[in-house]
N, C-alpha and C positions, 0 to 999 in steps of 0.2 A: 326750374320754373324761367330758365333764363329767356325762352320765348313766348312767356305767358304771362309776364307780371304786370305788361300793361294792360293785358285784357282784363286781369283781376282788379285791378284798380279801377278802370273804367264801368266794367258791367257789373263787378260784385260790389264796389265799394263806391260806385257812381259818382266818382271826380271827374269834373271835366277834361276832354282830352288835352285842352291848352295848358290846365294848370299842370296835370302830370309832367307833359313836356316841358314846362318851365322848372319845375322841380328837378327833373333830370338833368336838365342843363345845369342849374344850380350846384347839383352833386359833380359833375363834371368839373365845373370850375373851382369847386375846394378841393377836390382832388388835386387838379395841376398845382394849385397854391400850395398845398401842404407837403408835396413831393419833397421838396429841398428841406424844410424844416423837420420832417419828421426821419428824412435819411441822417440830419445831423444829432438826432435822439440817438437813432439806432448805432451810429460810430460812438456816441458817448456813453450810452448805458447798456450795450451789448445788443447784438443781431437777435438773438432767440428771443430776447425780452421783446425787442419788436413785433415780431413773429406772433409771439403769444398775445400782447396787446391788440395786434391786427384781427386775430382771431376771434378773441372775446369781443370786439367791436363788432365785427361779422356775423356773432351769433345774436348779438342784442339787434343789429339791423335786421336780420331775417324775422325775428319774432315780430319788432314794430311793423314790417310788413306783412305780416298774418295776423296779427292781432289788433294792429292800429287802426284805427278809425279817422277817415277823412281826410283832410288835406296835412293836418297836424302827424297824422300816422304815418303819409307817405312822405313829408320833408324829414321826420325824424329819422325814417327807414333809411331813406338815400345818403342823410348827411353821415350815420353812423356807418353805412358801408364804404362810403367815399373815406372817412376818416380811417377806417381798417385797412383798406387797401392802399392808402398812403403809407401807413406804417408799415406793411409788408413788403412794398414796392422798395426794390433796392437791398433791402435787408437780408430778402431770400438768396440772391446773387452773392452777395459779400460773405454770407456763413458757408455757403457751396465752396467759394473758391477757398476760404480759409480752412474749411474742413479737408480739401484736397491738398492744400499746401502741408497742412501738419501731419500729413501722411505721406507727404513728398511725391504727390502725385498730382502736380499743378496742370501738367498737361493732359488731364482727364478732364478738367471743368468744360472745356469747348464741347467735349462728346458729349457729357451729363447733362449741360445746359440744353444743346441741340436737342436731344432724345425728350427730356422734361418737355419741351415746349410742344414737339411734334405730338406726344403723349396728351398733352393737354388739349391742344386742338381738336384731335381724334374724339378723346373724350367728350369734348363740348357737345359735338354732333349727336355723339349717343346718348347724352342727357338730354338734348334737347328733343330727342326722338321720343326717349323713355319718358319725360316728363310729361308729354303731351298723350301716352298712353295711359297714364297713371290718373292725370286729371279726367281723361274719358271714363276713365271705370270708376274711380273711387271718389272723385271729385276734388276741387282746390285744397282743401284742407289737407289732404293725404300728400298733395305735390307740396306743399309748404313745409308738411311734417318731413319728409324726405330731405329737401333742401336744408331744414335746419339740422338734422341729422348729420349732414356730409359736412355742415361748418362746425359740428362738435368735435367731429372724427378729426377734421383742420386742427383744432386746438389741441387735441389730446397728440397728435403727431408732433406739433411745434413745442409740447411740454418734455416729450421723450428726447427731444435733442439737445444736445450739449454745446456749450461756447467753446470753439477751439483755442488755444493759446495764440498769443501775440506773434506774428510771424517775426517782426523785428525782435523782440525779446525772445523767440526759441531759437533764432540764427544766432544774435551776437552774444547774448548773456552765455549761453551752453557754450559757445565756443572760445571766450576768452575773457571770462568773468574778472572784473578789477578787484583785486585785494581790497579789504574795507579800509587800511591806511590810505591807499591811493584814492579814495571814494571821498573820504573825508579832505583829502589835501584838495581835490579839485574843485568840491563845493566851497572851501572858504578862499580860493584865489578870487581876487577882487578885479573885474573887469573894467579899467577905465570908460567913463560916460561917452566920449567920442567912438571907442568901439562899439557901444551900444548903439549909439545913432546910427554907425555905419550899418549894423547887423539890421535895423529895423527898415534902413531905407532899402537894403540888399532885398529884404523880404517883401518889401512892397512893390519893387521892381519885378521880383520874379513872378507875383500874382498875374499880371495879365498875358506874358507868355504862356502861362500854365491854363489860362482860362482858353488862350487861342487854340492852343494845342486839343484841349476838350473839343471846343465847338468843332473844331476842323473833323473830329472823330464822330460826335454826334450827330451833325446836321445832315451828312447823307441817308441816313436812314429814317432820319425824321422826315425829309422830304419824299421819301418812299412811301413812307406811312401817309403821308397826308394825300400824295395822288391814288393812292390804293383805297382808302376810305373814300374819297370823293369817287371814284369807278366804281366801287362797289354800292355805293350810295345811289348812283344813276343806274346802276343794274339793276339794285331792289325797288326804284320807282318804276321800271318799265311795266306797261300794258299785258299782264300775262295771267295765266292760271294760277291758283294757289300752289297745285301741287309741282308744277313747274319751277314755281319761284323757291320752293322747299328745295327743291334737288340742286338748283343754281346755287343757293346760298350753302348747303352742304358742300357742292364740289368746290366752292370757294375756300372754304375752311380747309376742306382735305389737301388743297394746291399748298394753303400755307404749312400745314402739317409736314407735306411732302417736303419743301423747301428746307424745314427745320431738320429733317432728319439728313439730308444732304451737307448741311451745314456741320455737320459731327467729322467729314471727312474732307472739309475745304480749310485750308491756311487762312488764318484772320490776319488782317492787315490793314491800314488807314487808306492804301491806296485802292484796295479791294471795294471799300466801302463807298468811295466815291465813284468807281466804275459801275457800282450796282446803281447809285443814285442818278447818275445819268442817263442809264438804260432806261430805268424807272420813267423818267421826264421823258424820254425819247417815246417810249411805248405808250405814253398816254397821250401824246400828239398825234401819233398814227390811229390810235383807237378813237379818237375823236373826231379825225377827219375822215375815217372809213369804217362804214357802217358796219360792214362784213367782220371788221377785225376787232371789233369791240368786246365780246364776250372772250375771245382768246387773249385778247390784250389783257382784260380785268384778271383770268387767271393767272396768265404770266407775272402781273404785279404782284399777286397773292403770294405765288410761289417764292418772288425774289425778297418778300419782304419775310416771310418764314426764313428765307436763307440769311438775312442780313443781319436781324436781331441776335442771333446767337454769338455771330463772329463780331461784331460789335461789343457785345457783354464781356467776350473773350479777351478782346483788346483792351479794354476798360480795367479789368480786374488786373489784368497781367501789369499794367502801367500805373497802378494806383497804390499809394501806402494803406496800411490796415486802417490808419484813422481816419481815412475819407472814402474808405470803399463803398458804402452806402449812399454817400451823398451823391458821389460820382454815378451810380446807376440811376439814384433818384431822379438827378439832373438830365440824365438822358431821357427816362421816363418822360418827364415833366415836358422837355421838349418835342417828344413825339404827341404828347395828346395836345399840346396849343398848336403846333401844323397841322394835326389832323383834324382840330374843330376849323381851323382856317380851309382847309380843304374842304371840308362838309358845308360851310357856308357857301364857298367857291362852287360848289356843285348845284345848290339850292338856287342861284342866282343865274346859272346857265339857261340859254333859250330853251322853251319846252321842247320842240323838235329835238334837241341835242340829249335831253333828259329821256327821250322814249326811245333810244337807240336799240335796245334789247329788242 
């Protein structure tokens, strides 16, 4: 139902288009706002538990979208799905990396993450096309039934997962465990107050450099997501036949999937992220200046976005402690969504002649 839910709400539920757009925008805002808090909950109470909670909320959101009526049903559906997405965002990457670390295959994380994203994008194209066939033959209820069944399958997969041991615990305690006498003696040592004050000051001064390093890693791919979102919107706003538009959207999605496939074989680094971000801005400028280069430029942007996101995920997880893995990934996702929203607004206010480039 990815490509048909707006049609369902407008034509079947008779909700005004403006109201549907406002509710969808509210869901995006809620998702962006909850990215970091839900990341903290995942790090605090377990990444598997966060995935299960997100899947439960996803199922509830699908049921409200299917069976709910009027504006209240759409609002409940969008908010439930947004909160569910926030719970899953970050927790999935953290759980995958910790699982790879638990079996001493941390280097496999980047390959698995890249292939997973590629499979996700490819499956999205297939599901959009299959959803249209299902609704055309058996109606919207059949489409929502299949969508809900997929959500239930996701919950079953999340429940079947297991929480791997803490990386820090498995490496330090197993290698050099402290005798009970030493542990008790360490706990009873009194630390002078001035030493405590110095530690607190040192901890606060370390926070800013860590945040700067995280921003330096996150921002390039977020900028790339912003320009790719804006360019894709301009392409979709072009005046062309529906069949051709469907092919363009499918081609852009597959281009992103191709980039994710390549990401499994490219070394990941912060410098590489900045190179991809700079190339994305340059391609966007050329595509807007030369109409003939617009569609090839949009394809290139989608390809580079599919390449950049798995590489960034690998760097984040490789340099992040177990206690903050989900928060770091959620912070990156929140930046992506915030800058993509800005890019979408910028594309909307461009001159009409530019938006008709395709």
